[in-house]
N, C-alpha and C positions, 0 to 999 in steps of 0.2 A: 386638828390636822395631823395625820400620821407622817412619819418620816418618808414613807413611800409616796404619799400625796405631795409632800413638800418638794420632793425631788422631781416631780412631774411639772412643777411650776416653771414657767419661762421668766426668770427673774430679770433678765436683760430687757425683755419686752415690757414687763411691769414697770421697770424704771423709766422706760421711754414714755409711758403714760403719766407717771407721777411727775416727771420733769417736763411734760407737755412737748415732747419731741416726735410724736408719732402721727404720721399722715395716713396711716391705715389701721385705725383703732378697732375695726371689726375683727381683726386677726386675734385680738386679745380679749375684747370686752363682750363679744357675742358668746352665747352658751357653747361650750366645747365638749366633745366626747373625750373622756379620759379613762381608758380601760373600760370597766363595767359601770362607771359613774359618769355623771354630767358635771362639768366644772363650770361654775358661775362666778364671774369676777366683776367687781364694780369699783370705780373710784368715786368715793363720796366724802370729800374732805370736810364737809360741814356736818357729818354724822358722828354721833357719840356711839350708837349701836345700830346694827342693821340685821335684818333677817329676811329670808326668802319665803314668800307666801305663794304656795302652789294653788292654781285655780281648782276649785272643787274639793280642796283638802282643808281639814280643820287645823292640822298641826303645821307649825312653821319650822324652818330650819335656820338656826342661828349662823350668821356669817362671822368668820374669824377675821381679825385684823392682821392682814399679811404684811402691811407696811404702815408705819405710824403716821404717815401723811394722810391716811384715809383710804387705803386700798383694802377692800374687803373680799373675802373668798369663802365659797361654800362648795362642798362636794355632795351631790344628790344621787342616791342610788338609782341605777337604770340609765339607759341612753335614749329612751324614746323622747321625742320632742315634747317639751312642756311649756305651758303657759303659766306665767308667774309675774310677780311684782316684788319690789323691795319695800319692806316696812321699815322706815328709818326714824329713829329718835335723834333729832338734831341736838347740837351742843347748847341750844337755847331751850331744850326740853319739849319742842314741838314734835308731834308724831305725824309723818307724811307717808303716803304710798307713792312709789315711783316705778313706772314701767321702764324696762330697759330699751333705750333707743336702738341698741346694737343687735337686737333680735329682729330688726326690720331692715332687710338688705336695701341698698340704694334703689329707689323706685323709678328713676328717670331712665328710659331706654337710652343707651349710649349713642344710638344713631341720631338721637335728637340734637346732638351737638356737632354733627358733621358739617352742616351748613354754617354753624356758628364759627368754627375754626377756619372755614374757608372764606369767611367774610361775606356770605350771601344770605344770612338769616334775617328774616323780616319780623319775627315774633319771638325773640329771645326772652321777652318778659313773661312768656307763658311757662317757662321752666326755671329760669333764674329768678332769684329773689325769695320771697316767703309765700308759700301757697298752702292754704288750709285744705286738708284732704282726710280721707279715711282709709286705713289699711287693715285688712282682716277684721273689719268691724270696729276698729279702734280709731278714734279721732285724734288728729294732731296737725302739725305743720311741717311741711318739707322745706328745708332751706338749701339754697344752692348759690354759689358765688364763684366767679372766675378769678383765680389768683395763682397762675401757673408757677410763679417763682417763690411762693411762700413755702416755708418748711412745714408749717402747721396752721390750720385755720379752725377756730371754734366759734360756736354761737354762744353768746352770753346774754343773760337776762335775770329777772328776779327769781325765776324758778331754780337757777343754779348759783344764786348769790353773786352773780356777775363774775364768776370764777372760770377763766378760760381753760382750766385743766379738766373740767367736768364733761363737756360735750364737744370733744374734738370731732371734726368732720372727716369723712372718707374722701381721699383724693382719687379722682379718675385721671390717672397719669397721662393718658393719651390726649386729653382735652384740657388739662390744667384746671379742672373744675372740682371744687369741694362740695359735698352734699351730705345731708343728714336729715332723716325724718325723726322728729321728737314727739312722741305720743303725749297727750294731755295738754299741750299748748293750745291756746284758743285765740280767737279774734280779740284784739285789745292788748295783747302781750307786747311789751316794749323789748326791743332786742338790738344788738350790735354784733359785729364780727370782730374777734380778736385774732390777729395774725402774728405768728412768730416768723421772722424773716432772717436773712443772713446776718451773722454777727449776734444772733439771739436777741435781736431788738424786738420789742413788743409794740405792735401798732393797733390802735382802736379805730375801726372804720365803720361808716354808715353804709347801708346796703345800696349799691349803685342802681339796683332795680327795685328799691323800695317805692311803694306807691302812696304811702301815708307816713307822715312824720308828726311828732308832737312838737310843742312849742320850744322844747329844749333841743330840737333837731334830731332826735332819736327816731329810728324807724319803728313803726307800729304794725303788727300783723293785722291785716284787714281783708275783707272780701269786697270785690268790686260791687258796689251797690247798684241795683237795677234802677235805672232812671227812666221815667215815663216820658220818652221823647214824643213830641207832637209836631215836630217840624217837617214831617214827611220825608226826612233825609235817609234814604237808603242809597245815597250817592246818586240818586236820580230825582232830586227834589223838584218841586214845582216852581222854584225861584227862577229868576232870569238866568239864562245860560251864562256861566261865569266868564267864559272866553269872549262872549259877545257883549258883555256888560260895559257900560261906561265906567271909568275908574274915578269915582268920587270917594276918596278914602278918608276916614276919620280915625285918628289915633286915640285909643282908649286904654286907661289903666283901671283895672277893677279895684285896686286899692283906693283910688280916688272916689270911685262910686260908693265903696263901703264907708269911707270917711264922710261923704255927703249924707249917707243914710243915718249915720250916727249923729251928725249935727242936726239934721232935720227931725230926728226921733221918729222917722217913718220906718216901716218894715223894709228890709233889704230887697225883698222881691218886688215891692211896690216901686222902689227907686230904680231897680233894674228895668222894669217895664217903662217907666217914665223916661229913662235915659234912651232906650231904644226908640220910643215914640218920637222923642225930640230929634234924634239923629235921622230918622226916616223923614221927618218933616223938612229937614234941611237938604234932603235930596241925596244923602250919602248911600252909596250902593255897597260899600265894603267897610268893614271895621278892621283896623290893624291893632290887635290886642297886645299890650305889653306882656312880657313873660310872666307866667304864673307859677313856674317851677320854684322849688326851694333854692333860695339864693344865700350867698354868704352874708351873715349878719355883720361881719367885720367890715365889709366893703360898702354896706348900705346902698347896694346897687342891684336891681332885679336882673340885670344882664350878667352878673357874676354868679353863674349857676353852680350849685354844689350837687344837688340831686335832680337828675333829669326826668324822672318818672313821677315824682310826687309834687303836688301843689304845696305852696308855702303855708303851713298851718297858722303861722303868725299873721298872715295877710288874708288868705282866701281858701275856701274848701273846694274840693273837686265838684261837689254838688252845685255850688254857686256858679262855677265856670260853665257847667253844663246848662244851668238855668239861663244864663246870659246868652249862650250860643243858640239855645232853643228859641228864645224870644226874638233874637236877631233874624233867624231863619223864617220865623212866622211872619216877620215884617218884610221879608224879601231881601234882607241884607246878608251878604256873605261875610264870613269871618276868617281872617288870616291871623296867625299869631307869630310874634317875633320869636325866633328860635336861635338861641345864642350858642352856636357850635364853632365859631371862629376861635374861641378860647373858653377856658373854664376856670373857676376860682381856685386860687392857691389857698387850700384849706386842708389842714392836717387830718381832718376827719373824712375828707372826700376822696376824689379820684387821684389826687397827687401822691406820687410815690406809693401807690396802692398796695402792692405786694412786696415792697422793699426794692422795687425797680421802677424804671420809667415805663410802666405798662401802658398808661393812657396818654402820656405826654412824651414829646421828643426828648431824648437824652442830651442832644446838642442844643444848648440854650439859644444858639443863633436861629434855630428853627422852632424851638419849643417854648419860647418865652415872649410874651407880648408886653413890652415895657410901657406902652401907653396906658394899659389897664392893670399892670402888675399881675398878670394872669398867665396861665399855662396854655400852650397850643396843642391841640390833639395830634396824636401820632396816627394820622389818617391811613398810612399804609399798612398798619397792623390789622389783620383780618378780624380779630376779636373786637377792636375798636370800631371797625366798619359795621360789624353786626350790631354793636351797641347803639350806634347812631342811627342806622337805617331802621332798626327795630323801634327806636324811640320816636322817629318821625311817624311810622305807621301807628304807633300807640296813640299819639295825640290825634291823628287824623281819624282813626277808627273809633276810639273810645269817647272822644269829645266832639265828633261830627264837624271838626274843623274843615274848612274848604281849602286851606293851604298854609304854608309856613313861609315866613319872611327870614331870609338869611341876612345877618348883620355883620358889618366890618370884615367882609371877606376880601375886599380889594386890597 
């Protein structure tokens, strides 16, 4: 690097990346025009060496270490837009190729969030969370999370050694949403969000819009599996009209059904069908299903919800829930599900103190704390919380063909 090139570097901005204080990383980490050259910068703290590999070119361009923490720099002749990747030799001696996430501008149209911040959004799960997609022919995952009071948010996972300095997300200031498309990430990747909040405190959070979680409670990138519904449910099912049906309600916990299947050594699908047949023979017209969302392991209570969009992997899969609903509908039984929105679990990995503020819960403990369950109460007047909950209701009704939701402990 020449003295002239060195002088062109924005060292204050570089420092904000190295110390993970930057909510607008595209300004420094995307390819930049610098005179007659293109400046390429990358923060790769796990790298021993790095070089730029230009598409269609045999030669590579060595990146210089601009900061000993792992900030690499290269000046490439010419200013035409270039396709490239980083070839990195890690400190463990492994060679990996990494595409630059910051060459992919935020892909979510900003007007997608207007309804969200107004509290009228019914499908926030379509854009928030983790979504597999392809940009310019390159596959990857787009991450987005609402955290208006965070100073910086990063996606962390195996691909970046769980280092929150590597993939900081871009903040859309008007909406308080952080987003980043990361090429090369695929279905099955485990991830979390790392947030730096006021006082430089670091928080590790699960994705509020995550739809799949492993048994450790970490979110997993997934695609919504196509389920072969045979219940005739296009919201105009051939079952009895719900409003005109007699109310013969049976309370069912799928965890009990799964336990029964394990004890009897029968296939789970067989026990599901037997359970539905038995309920139908008793004359039940409705099932009230206990919550299937990811709950707090510390509370040992399925009503202490931590993640509202994902089934609890330690108990039941989304596929099994859909299978049960499908069988009930074929038997003419409608399915309601308990929806625990009167309070949510006090869990440091969940919604509580999410972005270093009382984002989801009331700040006033007289309104925001439920002593009977040692749980938080939602801040219902916050438009983002309204959109979160309304979208969640629509998610379960649409994706799982539920006929309704039961509100608990609201009185």
